[in-house]
Structures are given as structure tokens and as C-alpha cells.
N, C-alpha and C positions, 0 to 999 in steps of 0.2 A: 219676801215671800218665802224664802228658799225651801219650804216643803216641796214646792213644784220644781224649782230649778236647782235643787241640791245636786252635788256631785253624784254621778251614777255609780254610787259606792257598791252596788250589787255586783260589780265586775271584779271586786277585789276578793282574794281568797285567804282565809285565816291560815296562819302558819304557827302561831304560838301554842304552847301546851295549854290544856284546859285548866291547869293550876293557876294560870294568870287571868282567868275569867270565871264567871259562874259561881255557884255555891251561895252561901249565906251572904246577903248584901252587906250587912253590918261588918262582917269579917273582911269582906272585900275592900270596904272603905278603910278599915284600919290598916290593911296592907298598903293601900295607896298613900295613906297618911304617913306611914313609916318611910315610904319611898320618897315622898316630897321632902321629908326632913333630911334624908340622905343627900338630896339634891340641893340643900342650902336653906330651906325654910326653917325657922325656929319652931319649937313646939307650939307656941302661941299662934304663930302664923298658920301652921298646918291645921290647928283646931278651928281657927277663924275661917279658913278657906272651905273646909268641909262642913261647917256648922249648918245643920238643917238640910243636908243633901238628901235627895230622894230619887227613887226610880220614877221615870216618866213614861207611862204607858202610851201616851200620844206619840212619843219619839219612836217607839218600836213599831207602832202602827204605820207611821209615815215611812219608816225604813223599808217596810215590806210592801209598799204600794206606790210605785213610781210610774203609774200608767200613762202619764202625759207623754212619755218617750215612745209610746206606741203610735203616736200620730206620724203621718208621713211628712215630708219636708214642706209641701205646699200647705198642708193643714197647720203644722206647727208654726211656720214662719208667718202665716196669715193671722194666727191667734196672738202672737207676741209682738209683731211689728205693726204698729198702728201709726196713723198720721200724727196723732198726739205725741207718741214717743219720738217720732222723727222731728217734730217741731220742738219738743223739749230738749232733744239732743242738740239741735242747732243753738238753742238759747244757752244751754250749759257750755257748749263749745265756746261761745262768745264770752260768757260770764267768767270762765276759768281759762281764758286764752293764755294768760301769762303762765299758769300752771302747766298747761299742755306744751307750751314752748319749752319750759324747763325739762319736761319729760322727754320730749323729742331730742333735746340737746344732750341730756344726761344718760338716757336709756335707749333712745332710738325707736321707741314704740309709737306707732301711729295713733293719733287721737281718736280716730274712728273705732279702733279696736277697743280702747278703754271705754269710750262712750257706749259701745254696744254691750259690753259686759256690765257696766254700771246700770244700764237700762234693764237688761234681762234679769240681773240678779236682784235688784231692789227698787226698780223704777226710779232711778237717780236718787236713791237714799230714802225714799218715802215709805217703803215697806221692807223692813229689815228682819222681820220675824218676831214671834212672841214666845219663843221657848227659852226657858232659863238655860244659858249656855253650859254652865257647870253641870247641872243635872243631866242635860242631854249627853254630854261627853262621858260622864260617869256611867249613865245608863247603857250607852253603846259599848263602853269598855267592859262592863260586866257581862253584857250579852256576848255569847261565844262565836258570833258570826265573823267579826273582824276586830278582835282585840288588839292585833298588831298595829292597826291604824289608830284606834281611839285611846288606848292607854297612854301613849306618848303625848297625845293632845291634852289629856288631863294634866300631865306633868308640866306641859308648856303653859297651860292656863294658870297653874299654880305659880309659875315663875313670873308671868305677867302680873299676877296679884302681888307678888313680893316687890315688884318694881313700881307698884302703884298705878298700873294701867289696866286693871281688871277688877270688877266688883262682883264677887260670886253670887251675891243675893239679887243684884239688880241688873246684871248684864244679860240682855235678851238678844236672841238671834235666831238662826235657822235651826231646824230640828237636828241637823247633823253637826251642829257645833260651829258653823261658820259665823264670823263676826263682821259687822259693819257694812258699809255702803257697797263694797265690792266682794263681800263675803269670803273672808280668808280664815283658815283654821289657825289656832294659836301657834303651832310650830312655824307656820308660814309668816305669821306676824313677827315672831322672834327673829327669824332670819331676814325678813324683807321689810319690816316696818320702817317707815320713813316719817320723820316729823316735818311734814310739808308746809305747815303754817308757822313753824318756829316758836311754838309755845312750850317746848321742852317735853312734850308727851306725844305718844303715837295714839291718836284717837280715831280709829277707823269708823266709829259710829257717828260722831258729831262733826268731823272735819273732812270735807270733800278733798282739800289738798292732800291731807294725810292718806286718805283712802286711795286716791288716784296715783300718787307717787309710789305708794307701797305696791299697788297692783302692777304698776309699770316695772318696778324693780324685780318683782317676781317673774313677770313674763320675760324680761330680758335675761334673767337667770335660767330660764327654761330653754334658751337657745335662740331667741328672736334675732333675726338678721336685720340690722339697721338699713333703712332705705330700700328694702325689697318688698314687693307686693305679697299678698297672701291669697287673693282670689280675684278672678276676672270672668265675667260672663262671656261665653263663646257660642258659636254656631258650629255644628258638626255635620259632615256630609252623610248622606244615607248609606253609602257603601263603606263606611269606616269599619275597620276590624274591631268589633266591640270587645273582644277579649283583651285588647290593649288598654281599655279604659279601667278606671279604678286606681286606688292609691298604690297598688302593687306594681304599677308601671310608671316610670318617670323618664321622660325623654326631653331632649332640647326642643324648645318651642319652634325652632326652625324646622325640625323634623315633623312636628305636628302640622305646621303650616303646609309642608309638602304633601301631606295627606288630605289637605282641604279644610283643616280646622282654621277658623277665623275668630278674631275678637268681635264681639257684637258691636263695640264702638272702639275706635282707635286701633292700636296694634297689640299683638301678643307681647308680653314683657320678655326681655331677653333672659336666658338661663334655662333651667329645666323645670318642667311642670308635669302634672298628671291631670287626666280628664276625669272629672267627677260628674256622674249622672245620678243624682240622688233619687230620681224616679224613673230611671231607665232611658233608653235611647230616644223615646218620644217626648220626654219631659224636659225640664230645665237642664242646662249644660254649663259647666264651669271649668276653667283651667285653675288648678290650685297649685301653689308654689310651696317651697319648704316651710315658710312661716305658717302656713295652714296647719301643718302637722304639729307644730309647737302648741297649738291651742288645745290639743287633746290632753296636755298636761294640766290644763285648767279644769276641764270637764271631759269625761270619757264617753259621753253620749254622742253618737254620730250625728243625729238630727239636731242636737243642741249646738254642737260646734259648727256644723254647716250653716245653721241659721245665724249664729253670732257672726261668723265670718262674712256672710252675705249682708247682714244688717250693717256691719262696719263699712262695707263699700257704699251702701246707701247713704250713710251718715257723712261720707266724704264725696257725695255727689253722683254716684252711679244711678242709672235708671232702675225701675222695677224690672225684675227678671221676666223673661218670656216663659209662661208656664207650659207652652206646647200642648200636646194632647197625650199625656201618659196613659199607658194601658192600665186597666183596672187592677188594683192591688188586691191583697188578701185581707180577710178579716183577722181579728186577733186569734180566734180559734183556728183558722186555717194556717196562720203563721206558726202557731204552736205545733200543729200537725206537721208542717213542713220542717220545722226545726227538729222534731223527733225523727223524721225520715232521714234528714241530713246527718244527724248524729249517729243513726244506725248504720250509715254508710262510712263512718269513720271521720266525719268532719267535726272540728271543734267549734261549736256554735255558742258556747257558753251556756247560761241558764236557759231553760225552755220557758220563755217569758212572753213570747209574741212580739218582741221588739226587734226591728230590723237593724241590728248593730253591725259593727265592722266585721266581726267574725262570721255572722250569718251571711252578710253580703258576699264575703269571699267564698263561702261554701256554695252559695247560689250560683255565683259566676262559674265556679269550677264544674258544677253539675250541668249548667247550661251548655258550656263548651263540650262536655263529654257527650251530651245527647243531641248535639247539632242545633241547639236553640241559640238565638242571639244572646251572646254572653255579656249582657249589660248590667248584671248584678241586681236586677229588679225582679223580685219574685212574682210570678203570675199563676193563674190557675193551670195554665198549660204545663208549667214545671211541676206543680203539685200533682197533677194527674200523671205526668210522665214517671214520677217517682213511686 
């Protein structure tokens, strides 16, 4: 799919000079061709890699419209976590049990996490995208919004081509250039690609073992802590100090327990955690642990990461979350109006896009606390009116 579940690349800010992007497309390609030759490709290989390259207007359109992330957690998780995906997750966990055993032994990454990303990214490999990967990467490298991200990806794809692991004419994937069943960018494949099935190649499109092992290596390299949890559903007392919730506060779970926080089933895990209220104090509640934060290195969208982490717990046997009765949220236009007001008060909310991301949540919580409202980071009409 990945037009929908592509990395939330809108959060990244360009830093390179305009000389490295934009301008005449043909001249830009010639510059790229010279660079890949400096990196080790022969003239013939460089010509073959860029033969027929073109700008893809569909890529630019997809890049500028990631509206799915405007859904709230209940809407988003309900849309992407189906009984069919849960059933297919269980089947794939059994089918690739030996692969997951290797992953847990070698990288310490829980199978539920990989199954969740595998499902959300490509529906277990069934929908990997229909964009020409080379054209998508060159198009985005030429576009001057984020050349510092995509120009290196073009060079990495050229190196994969040199190694025989990339076909520039036939390699299809996501609009943002991610490849294969767990949707990895070319640089990530170069760094973390694993030949999981032993055929001598890293084939993330056709080989589930390659894709899963590579994804696990990448997550481990992001700082995943072996044997530790990532998320656990909790219940919270009505009198909790809401200003202490959110990713900005991390306390020993024993301290949370003294405040009346309880695991919905079992006990709170030992160590430190943060209370996550994706839809405020009246909605679902989770204790999230250091491994949860690691997942933002995979995708920067708050609602995506929260959903993936929760889905991973379901795939490992957790019950469906209690939705509670969250207060009514804001429409997209109201969210944009709120973001403008927050920005005018000095808060860094990122783009005015109507998306309740991490920075907007922090700003909401700060203003709620300042105005004597429950500081649970869930924006309501009461806050909008107060501003």
C-alpha cells in the first residue's frame, strides 16, 4: 500500500542547498549519474540504472496528501486492525515460527512487533505498492522539499543495482521509495539487509524470511531492548495528575502504582514507563515503555506508532482495548485553527496540517495546564475556545 502507510516524511526539514535539487530534470539526472560513477558504478552500469528514468507526478501528489494520519486512534486502529488481519497474523506466526525464533534469538525483537508492521505496511506482503521505485526516489530527490533524505536513497538504490539486488525498470514499491514486504528504504537495506532464506541475495519483495530478518535487524539497531515490553493497557484513577501523562514524563511503574494506576490484566511491568492517553483521560489508556519510543524511528506518525504497538500486543494475545468514552475531538479545520493559535503562542507544532502529532499534543498539554484544564493532551472545543 504504502501510499497510505508511508513514513510521515512531512516532518523532515530540508537542509541541502537548492543546487542539489530542482532545475532541469535532465541535468539533474546527469549529475546523479556522475555521482553514482564516483561511488563505484561503471559508465555502462550508470547508464543502465538511469535508462528511461522519469518524473512521476503521482509521487508528488501522494507526498502532499497523507490525510489518513488525521484520524484519531480509535478510528485509525479500527480501520487497519481487522479480524482477518489478526487471523492472518496468527497463521503467519505459525508458518514462519522458525524464522521468528531466529529473530528473537539473534535480535531480541518480539514477533508481535514484526507481524504488526508486516501487516500494516503491506498486508503480509500482498500489497507492496505499484510505483517504480527508482522513478519515485529520483522524483523526490529532484523535488526540493527533502533532497537530503532522497538523494542518498537514489545512490543506495544504484549500489543495490550494482550488486544485482535491484531492477530499476521492474522494481515496484511505495510512493516514497520503500521496498518489499516490510517497506524499507534502499539505505536501510544496504545497512540491515539479511539473507534470511540462504539463497545468496537479499530479496525483501519475494522472501518473507529476508524481509522479517532485515526488519528485525533494523529495529534492533534502533535501540530495541531485548526481553522488555513496549505497551500495556492500563486503568487510571479519576484523580490522577493529568499533567504527568504523556511521553514527557517517565516514572518507575511502582510510582505509578502508588498513584492508583493498574494494569488492565496482570501486573505492571517492572522498570520505567509513561502513561499514554491517545484520546485523553476519558479514552483508552496505556503504559508505554522505552521500546515504544524506538518505534518512532520506523515511522514518525503518532497515531501509526500507537496503533502498531497496540496491534503487536493483540497479536501476542492481549484483549481488545477498552475505548472508554472520550470527549469529542476537533474536526480537521478546527485542528488547523488550534495549531495556528498554538503556534502564535510560541509552540512548535510543526506543519499546520490538522494532524494531532507529538508536537501538537505537547503544546495542547502545556496550554491545558496553563489554563487550568485537565492536561491530558487531548484537544477539545473547550481548549480551542479558551485560546
